[in-house]
N, C-alpha and C positions, 0 to 999 in steps of 0.2 A: 856334145852336151847331153846330160841325162834328161830323161823325161821330167824328173822331179825338179831339176834346175830350171828347165824350160818353163815349167808351171809356175815356179817361184818368181822367175823373171817376168812372166806375163802378168802375174798378179801385182807385182810392184809397179809395172808400167801402167796397168789399169788404175791403180791407186793414185799415181801421180797425175794421170789425165783427169780423174775425177776431182782431185784437189784443185787443180788449175782451173777446171771448169767452174767450180764453186767460187773461187777467187775472182775470176773474170766476170761471172754472173753478178756477184755482189758489187764489184766495181762498176759494172755497166748500170746496175740498178741505182746506185748512188749518183752516177753521172746524169741519170735521167730524172732525178728528183727535181720537182718544181718548187718555185718560191713558196714558202709557207709550209712545206712538208716537214713533218716531225721525225727526228732521228732519235733512237734510244738504243744504245749499244749493249746494255745489260739491264736486267730487271730493276736494279737500283741506281743505274747511271742517270745523270741529268738529262732531261729532254732538251734536244737541240732543234732550232728552227732554221731552215734553209733561207739564207738571205741572198737576194739576187744582186748581180752587178749593177752599177749605176754611178751617178755623179751627185755631188752636193757641195754646198758652200760651208766650209768649216770655219768656226769662230764667230765673232760678233764685233761689229764696228762700234757698238755701244757698250761693250763689256770691259773687262779688265785688260790691262796692257798685254798680258800673256795670251789673250784670245785674239790678238791681231798680228798681222793683217788678215782679213778674210780672204780665203783661198778656195778656188775650185779644185776639188779632189775627185778623182775617178777611180772607183773600185772596179777592176776589170774582170773579176772572177767571183763566182758564187762561193760562199763559205757558210758554215753553220755557227749560230750564236745561241748561247744558253737561253732557254725560255724564261728562266728565273736565275737569280743569284744562287750560287752553290749553297745548299742547306746544311744545317747541322747533321741531319740524318745521312746525307750523302758523304759528308766529311767523315763521319764515324765509320761508315761502310768501308772507306778506302784507307783511312789512317788509324782507326781503332781507338781514337780519343776524341775529346771535344774541348777545344780551347775557349769556347764562347763565354762571354760575360753574361749573356742573357739565356742561360740554359733553360730556365723555367719557361721561356717562350715556346720551346719544343722543337722536335726534329724537322718540322716544316718551316722553321724560321731560318733566315740566313746565318751561316756561320760567320763569326767575326772574331776579332783579336787574332787575326792571321796576317802575317807580313807578306810582302811580295815574295820573299824567299820561301816561306811556308807554302804559298800557292804553287810555286814551281815544283816543290816536292810532291804535293798532291797530284799535279799534272803528270809528273814522271811515273808515279805509281798507277794512275788511271790508264796511261798509255800502255804500260806493261800488261795490265789486266785485260784491256780491250784490243790491243794491237792497232789502235787508231792513233791519229796525230791531233790530240787536244793541245791547247795552248791558251795563253792569255791573248785577247784581241789586241791589235794595234790601237793606238789612240784614235786614229782616223776611222778605223772600222767601228770602234765603239760609238763615235759621234754619228756616223752614217746610220748605224743600226738604231740609235736613239731617235734620230730625226725621222727615219722611215719614210722618206720622200715627202715629208710635210714641213711646214715652216712655223711650228708652234714654239712658244717660249720654253716649254718643258718637254720632256720626252713623252709625247702622245697627246698633249693638250695645252691650252692656255690656262686651264683651270687646274692649279697645282693639287688641290684637295682630291681631285678625281683620279690622279695617277700616282700620288706619292704620300709616304709617311715622312713627316719632316718637322722641324722647328720646335724641338723640345724646350729650348731656352731662348728662342728668338722673340722679338717684340714687333708685331703681334705674334703670340704663340701659335704654333702649328698644331698638328693633330696626333703626333706620335706618342704623347704622354710618357716621354723619357724611356722608351724601349723600342726594340725592333718588333716587327709583326710578321705573321706567316706570309710567305711569298704568294704572289698572285692574288692578293686581297684587294687590289685596286684595278682600274681599267688598264688593259694592255694598249700598246701603241699599234700602229697600222701593220707592223710586221708580226704582231702577236707576242711581243716581249713585255714582261712585267717588271715593274720596280726599277726601270732604268733611271728614273729620278727617285731619290729617297731610299729609305730603309737602311742600306749601308753603302758607303763608298766602295767603288770597285777598282781594284788594281788593273792597270793595263801594262803592256810589255815595255812601252817606250821610256827612255830616259827623259827627264824634264828639261825643257828649254824655255827661256823666258819670253819667247814670242815665236811666231810661225815663219819668220824670215828663213828662207833656204830649207824649209821643211819638205819632205817628199810629198808629191801630189798624186801618187799612185796607190795610196792606202797602206803602204808598207810601214814597218816599224821604223821610227826615227831613233837611230842609234846615238849613243853619246857616251859619256864616261861612267854612267850607271850610278853616280853618287846619289842622285835622287830619282825616284820613279814616279810616274803619274798615276793619280786616282781620279775617277770620274763619277758623276751622278749624284754626289752628296749623300746625305744620310738622314736618319731619324733626328739628328742633332742640327741639321743645316737650316740656314735661313732661306727665304724665297730667292734671294740673289744667288746663293750657292747652288740651288737646285736647277738652275737654267741648263738647257741642252748644251750650251757652250762653256759652262763653268768648269774650271780646272782646279785640282789640288795636287800637291806633291809631298813626298816624304822619303825618308831613308828606307831602303829595301828591307831592313831588319825591323822596322817600326811596326808595333802592334797596338791596336786600340779597339774599343768595343763598338766603334762605328766603321770599321774597315773590314771589308770582305772582298769577294771577287765573283766574276762571271766568266764562264768558259767560252772559247771559240774552238772550232775544229775545222781542219782542212777537209775539202771534198776532192775527189779525183779530178 
């Protein structure tokens, strides 16, 4: 082998070793992230909060039939959850358009009028951009993150006004004034997540089932025929009953409305 070839080979090996070192260092750093740590994979990417493993009681014995039976669910591994709902600005950065009905609310307001299928397309493009594994949360992960180790009626408080924009047409009327609002304008829950109750409904990955009988208890996605998908958290248009931590909604995966948006989850090593 010539000296030039040996030099080229040595340079290539060095580059591979350096690349692998960076990859392993980044993976190790993420594996060492503590609960509450913030992840941001690009300048305009959504901020993600590291959620610790743990257990919680899903559902409500006093709620609607589809919130029963109450089940103990154990999340065995940390994951990351969006600090806020995906915003109009973040959507425009990835998709190059803005489907929202409340465009005048601004880039820091949640994107809405997006279907479950639209959210999947956004996630696919974000994963390509970042090389990470973003996804919609499972319904169990969503409720676990909402409750944040507490037992409040809503996501972060028993005082709905302190954590949510809600109730445009309800009686008594809420505080939303028939519009979405900039994210993180209310108090966060114990995990540091904002607007888990109110502002916009949030699509999750699961198919809709009419109750929790035979549902997974490990936090995984509950697969089904996919005819309807679940939304959680209610919206600017929801009643106090809708806004509860255990409240559920569902619709066709192609359905779009100005109170429907989403929040991201992301796998950790």
